[in-house]
N, C-alpha and C positions, 0 to 999 in steps of 0.2 A: 556208706556212712552219711548221716544227715549233716549238712553244713550248719555250723553253729552261728553263722552270720546270716542275717536277713538279706535277700537279694536287693541289689541297688534300686530296682524299680519300686520295691515295697518301701524302702527307706525314703525314697523321693515322694511317694504317695503320702506317707505319714507326715513328713516334713511340710508338704503342701497344705495339709489340713491344719497343722499347728500354726502355720504362718498366715493362714487365710484372714483371721481377724486383724492381723497387723496390716495386711495389704488393703483390706477394706477401710481401715481407719487412717491409712496413710494420706498425707496431704496431697491432693491432686495437683499436678503441674502441667504446664503447657509451654509452647515455644512462642517467643516474640521474634519476628524477623522483618526485614525490609531493606530499603535502600536509602542512602543519604546522598542528596544531590544539591548542586548550587541552585538557589532560588530563581535567578534570572536565566541562566543558560541550561538548566536541568542536566548539567554534566555531572557524572558521578564523582564523589569526593572520597579520596583515599586517606585512611589514617584518622578518620573521625572516631571519637570515643562515644559509645552509646552505653549509658549506665542506667539500670533500674535503681533509682536513687534510694528507695526505701529498703531495699535488701542488699544494696551495694554489690550488684552483680552486673558485669559489663564486659565489653569487648571492643575491638577496633575494626573498622570497615576495611574490606579487601580492595583489590584493584578495580572491581566493578562497583564499589560503593555499597556493597551488601554487608549485612550483619546478621547474626543468628544467636539468640540467647535462649538456651534450652533450660529446662528444669525450673521455670518461673512458677511460683505458686499461684493458683487461681485466685482471683480477686481483683481489686483495683490497684494500679501502680502508677508511679510517675517516672517519666523518662527524661534524662538530661543528656543532651548531645553537645559535645564540644569539639572544636577543631581550631588550631592556631590560624589566625587571620580571619575567623568568622565569629559572628555573634552566637552565643549559646542559644540553644532551643530548649525550653522547658515545657513538657507536655504532661498535663495532669489527667487523671481520670481515664487511664488506659485499662479497660476492662478485659480480663483474661479468663476464658472459660475452658473447661476440660474438653468440651466437644468440638472445639474449633481453634486452629492456629490463629494467632493475632499478627496480622501483617500491617506494619506501620511504616509508611514511606515519609521521609522527613526532608524538608528543604531548609538550608541554612543561608543566611544573608551575610555577604562579605562585609568585614569591618574595615573602615577606612583608616583606623588609627594604627600607629606604629607599634611594634612589639615592646611596649614599656609597661611598667607596673601601674595598671589602671584598673578601675572597677568595671567588670564586664556588664554591659546592659543586654539583657536577653530578650529574645522573642518568646512570647508566652501564649498559653492557651487563649483562644478567643480572638487573636489578632488576625485580620483578613489575610488570606493567601495572596490576593492581588497586591503586588508591590506598588501599584499606582494609587491605591486607595489611601486617603488621608483622614477623613472623618466619616461618620455615619455608615461604617462598614464593620461587619463582624463575621468571623468564621464560625460555623457550627458543625458539629460532628454527629455521627449516627447515634452515639451515646446520648446526646442531648435530646434528639427526637424521641428516643425511648424513655428518657428519664423524667421529663417534665409531666406532671400530673395534668390531665385533660388534653394532652397533645395528640393522643391516639396514634402515635408513631408517624405523624405527618409533618413535613417541613413547614407548611404554612401555619398550622395550628401551633407549632413550636415557636415560630417567629412572632406570634401574637403576644408573647410574654416580654418581648424587647421594648425598650422605651420608644415612644412615638408611634407604636403600632396598636391598632384596635382590632379585636376579633370577636366582637360581642354578638355572635350569631351562632346558636347551637346547631342550626340546620345546615349551614354552609361554612366553608373555610375561607371565605373572602377575608382579606386583610386590608384595613384602611390605614394608610401611612401618612401621618401628619395632616390629616383632614382631606387627603386626596382621594379621588375615586379609585376603587380597587381595580377597575379596568385598566388603570395606568401601570400596573405591575408587569414587568417583563420577566418571562421565564426563559432561561437558557440552559441547555444541556450540552456539554462538550463544545461550548462556543456557538451553538446553533439555537436561535430563537424557536420556540415550539408553541403550538396551540395550547389552549386551556387544558392542563393536565389533570382533569378531574372527571369522574363519572357524573352523568346527568348534567353535562355542561350546557350552558345557554350561550348563543352567539352574543359577542360583545362583552363577555365577563371573563374573569380569571379564576373564579372559585367554583365550588360545588360541594355536595354533601360528603363525598369520599374521594380521596386522592388516588389517581392511577399510579403515581410514583410510589414505589416501595422503598423504605429506607434501608432495606437489606442489601441493596446493590449500590448505594451511594458512598462516595468517598467524602472526606471533609470538603465543605463547600462554603461559598460566601453569600452574605445577604446585605444589601445596601438599602438605605432609607433616604438618601439625598446627596446632591452634589457629586454625582457618580464620575468615575474616571472616563476619559474620552472614548474608550472602546464600547461604552454602553450608550446606544442611541435608541430612538423610538420608545422613550419612556419619560414620564415626568413625575413618577410616583416612587417606584422601588424596583429592585432587581433581585431575583434568585439566580445565582450563577452556580449551577449544580455540576459536580464532577462524578464520573462513574468509576467504580473500582474494577480491577481485574479479578478473575477467579484465582483460587490457589493453584500455583503452577507446580506444586510438588506432591500433593496428596489429594485424594477425593474426599469431599465433605458433603454432608446432606443436612437438610432441615425440613421438618414437617410441623405444621402449626394448625390448630383449630381454634376459632374464636368468633367473637361477635361480628367482626368485619370480614370473615370469610375463612375458608379452608385453603391453605396454601402449602406449597412445597418449593424447595430450592435445592439445586445441585451445582457443585463447582469442582474443578479439579484440572489436572494436566491433560492436554491433548498429546503432548510429547514431552517427556522429562528431559530429553536431550536438548530440544530447542527452546524449552521453557514456555511453549505455547499453552494457553489455558482456555477454559470455557466457564461460563456462569449462566444459569438459567433459572427463572422463577415462574410460577403460575399460581393464580389465586381465583377461586370461585366463591361467590357469596349469594346465598338465598336467605333472606331474612324471615321466611315464613315461620320457622321454628320459634324465633324470638317474638314474633308477633303473637303467636298462639300462647306464649308464656306470659303475655300481658305487658311486655316491655314496650314503652311508648317510643315509637320512632316518628311520630308526627303525622302518620296516616295509616289507614287500614289496608292500603294497597301494599303489595309485596314487591319491593324493588329487587331486581336481580342484576348482577354484574360480574364480569370476569376480566382479568388483565394478566399480562405476562411480560417478560423481559429476557433478552439474551445478550451476551457479549462474548465474542471470540477474540482473543488477543494473540498476536503473532510477533514476538520479538525478532528483529532483524539485526544486521551487522551494526557495529559501532553505537550501540545503545538505542537505536531507533526501534519503533514498533508500529504495527498496523493493526487496527481494531475494527471489527465489524460488530455493530450493536443495533439494538432496536427494542422498543417497548410500545405498548398500546393497550387499549381496553374497549369494551363495549358494555352498554348498560341499557336496561329496559324497565319501564314501569307503566302499568295501566291503572290509572286512578278512576275507578268506576263508581261514581257517586250514585248511580242507579241501583247498585247492589249494596250500598252501605246503609247503616242506620242514620236517622236524622241527626243524632247527637254525636256522630263520629267526628274526630278531628281530621283536618286536612290542610296542613300548612304548606304543602308543596304544590297546590294547584287551586283552581277555582271550584266553587261549590255548586254550580248550576249546570254542570256538563260532565260527560265522560271524556277522559283524556288519555290518549295513547302516545307514549313518548319513547324514542330510542335515540341514543347518541353513541358515536364511535370516534375514536382518536388513535392515531398511530404515528410513530416516528422511526425511521431507520437511517443509519449513518455509517460512513466509513471514515475513520480518523487516523491520520498519520502524524506521529511525533518523531522529531529527529534533533538531537543535539549536534549541530553542525561542527562546533568547536567548543573550546572552553569558554568562549565569549558569546556564542550565538546559538539560538534555539528556534526551531521552526515547527509550527503545528498547523495542520489543515484538516478540515472536515467537509465532506460532501454528504448531504442528507436530503431526504424527502419526507415530508410530513403531510398528513391528511386528517381532516375531522369533518363530521357531518352530524346534523340534528334533523330528526324526522318526527313530525307531530300531526295528530288528527284529533279534532274535538267534535263531539256530538252533543247538541243542546238537549236538555231534558224539559219536556212539557209535562208539568205536574197536574194532576187532577185537583181542581179547586172546589171549595165548598161554596155555599150561597153567598158568603161574604168576600169571596175572591182569595181566600187563604189556602195554601197547599194542604192537602189531606194527608194525614199520617195514620198508617195502619201497621200494627205489629212493629212499632218503633221505626218504620221506614216510610219515606215519602212514596205516594202512589204515582207511578209514572204512566202517562197516557201514551207518549211516543218519544222517539229520539230522532233528531234530524241533524245532519252534518252542517257545521258552520265554519270550520277552519281546517285547512290542510296546507302544510308547508314542509319544505325540505331545503336546508342550507348545506352546502358542502364547500370545502376549501382544500385545494392541493397546493403544496408549496415546495419548490426545489431551491436548496440553499447551498451556497459556498461560503465557508468561513475560513480565513487564512490569516496568519500573522507571523512576523519575525520579531524576535526579542534579541537585541544585541547589547552586550555590556561592554562599553568602551573602557571602563576601569571600575575599581571598587566604588568610585564616586558617582558615575553616571551610566544610565541605561536608557535605550531608545526602544520603543515598541511601536510597530506600524502594521496595520492590517486592513482587511476589507471584508465586509459582509455583502453578499449579493443574493437577493431573494426573487424568484419568479413565481407569481401567484396565478392560479386558475380558480376563480370564484364563481360558483353556480348557486342560484337561488330561485325558487318557485314558491309563491305564497298566494293563496286565495282565501277570501273571507266574505261572509255576509252578515248583516246585522238586521235588527228589527226595523220595519218601515217607520214606526213611531212608538211612543212609550206605551200606548194602549192597544197595540196591534200584536197579533201572533203571526203575522206575515213577515217574511224576510225580503230584503232587497235582493236584486240579482247578485251573483257572485262578482266580486271585485278583485282584480289582481294587484297586489301591493308590491310584489317582486317578481320579476321574470328576466333573469340575466344569466349570461355565460361569458365572462370577461377574463382576459389575460393581461397582466400588468406586472411591473417589477419595482423593487426598491433597492437602491445602492447606498451603502454606508462605508466610506473610507474613514480612517482615523489614524492619528499619530499621537503618541504620548512620550514625554521625556521626563526622566527622574534624575535629579542632581542632588547629591549630598554636599551642600555648600560648606558646611563644617561638620565636625563629628556630632554636633548636637542639632543641626538644622538641615531639613530636607525639603526641596522644592519639587513639585510636580506640575507640569504644564502640558496641555494637549489641545488638539482640535478634532472635532467630529463634523461630518457633513452628511446630509440626508437628502436623497432625491427619490421621490415617489412618482412614478411615471403616469399615474392615473389622471392627474391634472397638473396644470402649470402653477397652481397655488401651493403645492406641497413640496417645496424645495427649501432646504436650510443650508445654504452654501458654506457657512462658517459658524461653528458653535464652540466658543472658547471654554476651556476648563482650567482652573488654576487652584493649587493647594499648597499649604505650607505646614510642616511639622517642626516644632521646636521643643527639644528635650531640655527640661529645666532641672536644677539641682533638687535633691530630695525625691527622686523617682517620680517627677511630675512631667506632664507633657501638655503643650498648648498647640491647638490645630485650627487652621482657618482654611476655608474652601469656598469657591464660587464656580458657577457654571451656567451656561444657557442650554436648555434641553427642549426637545420637540417630540411630538408623537402624532402618528396618523390616527384617524378615527376607526372605530369598529367597522370592518369592511361592509357589513350589511347596510349601514346607514347611508353610504354613498349611492346605493341603488334603490332606495325606498322611493316609490312613486307616490308623491304627496298629492292630496286633493288640490285642484286648481281653483283657488279663490277662498270660499267661506270656511266655516268651522271644519276642523279635521274630524269631528265626531259624526259627520254624515257623508254618505257616498257622493263623490263628485267625479267628473272626468279626471283621469289620473295622468300625471306628468312627472317625469323624473327631474328633480330640482337640486339634489344634494351632491351631484357628481363633482362639482367644482369646489367643494369645501376644502379649506387648507388645513395646515397643521395647528394643533394646540401647542402653545409654547410657554416656557416658564423659566425665570431666573431663580436660582437657588443660592442662598447665602447661609453658611453654617460656621459656627465657632464652637470649639470643644476644649474642655479642660479635663485631664485625667491625672489621677494620683494613685499610686500603689501603696497600700497600707500593709506592711508585712510582706510575706512571700506570696500569699494567695488571695488577697482581698484588693479589689480595685474600686475606685469611685470615679464615675464619668459624668460630667455635666456638659450638655450641649444646648445651644440655642440656635434658632434658625428663622429665616424669613423667606417665603416663596412668593414671587409675583407672577401670576398667571395672566396671559393675554392671548388674543386670537382664539378664544374659546368659542366653539360653535353654539349659537343661540338661534332662536327662531327669528325670521325676518319681520314678522308681525310682532307687535308689542306683547310680550309675555314674560313669565318668570322662568321659562324653561332654560336649562343649560346642561351641556354634556358633563359638567363636573359632578352631577348628581346621579349619573347612570352607572350600571355595572355591578349592582349588589343585590340582585333578586333573580327569581326564576321567571323573568319576563324580559321581553325586548322593549325598546322605546320606539315610538313612531313619530318622530319630529319632522318638521319641515314646512316650507323650505328653510335651510340653515344658512347663516352667515357668520363669519369669524369676527364678531364685534364684542363678544363677551369678555369679562375680566374676572379676576378673583385674587385673593391674597390669603396666605396662611402664615401664622407665626406662632412660636411657642418655645417652651423650655422643657428639657428632659433630664431626669436624674436616674442613674443606674448605680446601685451598690451591689456588688457581686463577690461572693466567696467561691472560688473554684474548688472543685471536689478535693478535699484533703481531710485527714483525720476522720474519715468515714462520714463526712457530712458536707453539704453545700447549701447556699441560699442565694436567691436572686430577688432583689427588690427594685422595681422600676416605677417611675411616676412621670406623668406628662401633664402639663397645663398648656392649652393651645386655643386658638381661635381661627376658624375657617369660614370665610364669607365670599360671596360672589355677586355679580350683577348680570342679570339677563338683559334681553333687549328692551325691557321696560325701564331700565336704569336704576332699579331699586336695589340697595345693598341688603342681602339676605344671608341668613345662616345656610351653609350647605347642609345636605341631608346628614352628613357625617360629623357635624360640628358638636361632638359630645362635650367639648371643652375640658375634659379631664379623663385620664385613664390611669389606673393603678393596678399593679400586679405584685404579689408576694408569693414566692415559692420557697419551699424548704424540703429537704430530704435527708434522711439518715440511714446508713447501712449498718446492719448488725451482722458481724461475721461469726460463723461457726466453723468447725474444722472442715467440713465437706460441703457446706451450704452457706447461703447468705439471705438475709431478709432486708428488703429496702422499703422504707415507709416515707411517703411523700405527701405534701399538701400544697394547695394553691388557692389563693383568694384573688378574685378579679372584681374590680368596680370601674364602670365606664358610664359616662353621661349618656342619656337617652338620645335616640335619633329624632330628627325634626320632621314634622308633617304639617298639614293645614286643613281647613274646612273642606268637606266633601262636596263636590258638584253633583247634586242628586240627578239632574236630568242627563248629564253626560255619562254618569256611572250606569244608570239604568239602560241607556241606549247601547252602551258598549259592553254591558255585563261585566264590568270590572271597575274598581275604584279609580275615580278621576278627581283630583283635587282642584279647588278653585285657584286660578292663577294669582289673583290679587292677594290672597291670604296665605300663599305657600310658605311653609316653614316658619309659621308664627306660633306653632304649638309644638311641645316636646313630650316624647314618651318618658315615663318614669326611668330613673337610672337602672342600669343593668348590673346585677350582682350575682356572683356564682362562687361556690366553694367546692373544690374537687379534692378527692383523696386517691392515692395510688399505692398499691401494695404489690410488690414483686417478691416471689420466693424462688430461689435458684438452688438446684442441687447438682453438684459436680461429682461424678463417679470416677474413681481411680481404680484401674485394674491392670496389673503388670503384664498380663498376657493379652489384653485387648485394648483397643483405642478408647479414648475418653468419651464420656457421654454427659451432656448437660440437659437437665430438665428445667424449664422455666414456667412458672404459673404466675400470671399477672392479672390484677383487677384494677381497672381505672374507673373510679366511681365519680362520674361527671354530675355536677349539680346535686351533690349528696343531700343537701337540705331541701331539695325540691322547690326552690324559689321560682315563682311564676314571673318570668320576664316577658314583656310585651315584644312581639316580633313585628307586627304590621296590622293594617286594616285590610280586610278582604271583602269581596262582593259575595254575599251569602243570603239569598232570599229566605226569610223566616216566616212561620205561620202567622205572625202578627203584622206582616206586611213590611217590616224593616228589612234592610239589605246590607247594612254596615255591621261587620262582625270583627271584634278584636281577636286576633290570632296570637297565641302565646307560644313561646319557644318550648323546646323540649324540657320536660321535667327531669326527674332523676333517671340517669341513663348509665347502667352498668356495662362497661366495655371490658371484655375479658379475653384471654387466650391461654392456651397450653401449647408449649413448643418443646420440641426435642431437637438438639443439635448433636450430630454424631459423625 
């Protein structure tokens, strides 16, 4: 007899199909989890309440300080963390995707007030992680590096939106902070200073066209623009203090991305679910040939190639300690072959009279140990090795000339008679570093931090060049050696910082830094005081004051440059090394700041500053040269002999109006008025190259939410005063085949102001499936300079058919930067 009931399997099959549309339309959810620890001691905090405030979903941390919030709808949320005896933490713009768990570790600051009915003052989004920072410091998140239009996912381009920072260069991500040279920016990762973290890096600079650092493996980090805490030495300009995150220690997650900046992949997950050990690894490869063929202007017809990668293995040990092995690096190559380009092709990355072959490499590996020793004491140490190298060769083009001496052009190309080598160099630096500090909290009122940085360098440099015998000759001089060195030396930097909450509304920080650079006896700074004061005023206002003495060594290659002995540096002479004894560049910083919170999510910040620079290296002979103008181009400087008699001064005022992300939108408006001047050995007060006098940024973005997706629309407008230059020295320029400015008229002329308008569109799809893990698709378009404004970049040496050789180079025009990413 046939059963009148359908089999259970058939019923389940029918029910599954009936419920499928509901499953597909269901709101995707994800997990937010992490740890809550004491800000000073990093000791886990038990019983802290973590609340997703917009949906009123929360829980209390366990004995290890961990929390887990499941079933959180995808989208952006705000976290509020509270614990008796600690200041509240308010974290906005926590972005939750279906394809990846959100791990948020939180640090709480102990409150010195008694348990009475008082209004709690909370730590908020944007406040620096470093407890010793008083002014000119800001925390930035991975979300910010992704969110800002025109930032291309890079920390440096993102930071150019902050007050006091200029980034008016489409081809490079150098940042000019308060009129200082970008070579003064210090990059640190896990407490270790690292070489220039950019592809196609040039010795003595801190920027480049594309960052090696990928925001996918960064944790929340700090950015400083002046009057730094005592732990930051060897910089007079700014600091990126980057932190690395651990991989997910509970489940495996993947990411694949294809875009303008490369094809990349990432994987992370547990090595052992029992021990909570984890791994995280990324790799990116970029070849811009496809986009060049599509007609996208990248500034040159050459095809740059680069690749980079990162790994981090984290091993938790007993009592909350952990050991991490990490490393990252990249290599980049570009061959700019003028001999194979058309006469009208643009080439803003090199010179126009030669074929140029260039390769750069950079890498860092480290071992970091963290240990909360007690509820009051925290210890962190890192051992690391870093290396970087640049290798270049140039072949000069001899063009076929017509009867009037002008280059012959056939089929839109210059006719080349021959190629002859004129330049060959290789610079390399290997550095071994120990970074260690102890943070001890005496009480809720006072904290002491003491540490040491020790670096051992091995610097190697070989450079040979030859130039024309005279202006009318096609004969070269014999090869001259400008660098030939293999040196080992060290730098030691001890420091101590003390923080005291004098009252519940007033906090004092004081510290000392010392620097000893063993290369010469002139590079010693035995005591550098730092002092700061924060005063919380009624009405959610804050007044901040800070001052400090800061020092910096010179780019390593300048110490070993073999300068001509005697006359003009434009003509070969017997070579002698004269810069080895150059001392430190030094600077006093004075900063005052005022901050007010308007409502829950809007803040106004006003800062004014004065910097006095002294002991700046300038040429011994009377000239306008100064090291304050170096470090922002694809070329080295060849000064000498140098002496520490130059001076400079920068002052200005900065305004920030910021609405943190809430109610589906945010905005950031920053403006700076400043003046930056210097004196070379000729004693004339001049504008620095970077004295644009004003900088303005306005950013806005709105997110439109759908049930399973979101659309983010953002815009940015930038206006910066033009950089300075002077009359061209024709004789010196033709002899050296590069633009050389007249010393007397240096920086008496200014390029037109820089203006740029960017748009950013992100579309995100979150897939929910009850039987499979979540999946997130992201499509992003960053339309850089969408109006195609022609901004002047520089003057270049480019012999033309009419006999002229000075050419205005323009920055990149409209540049569409896009990617498609899958997280699963």
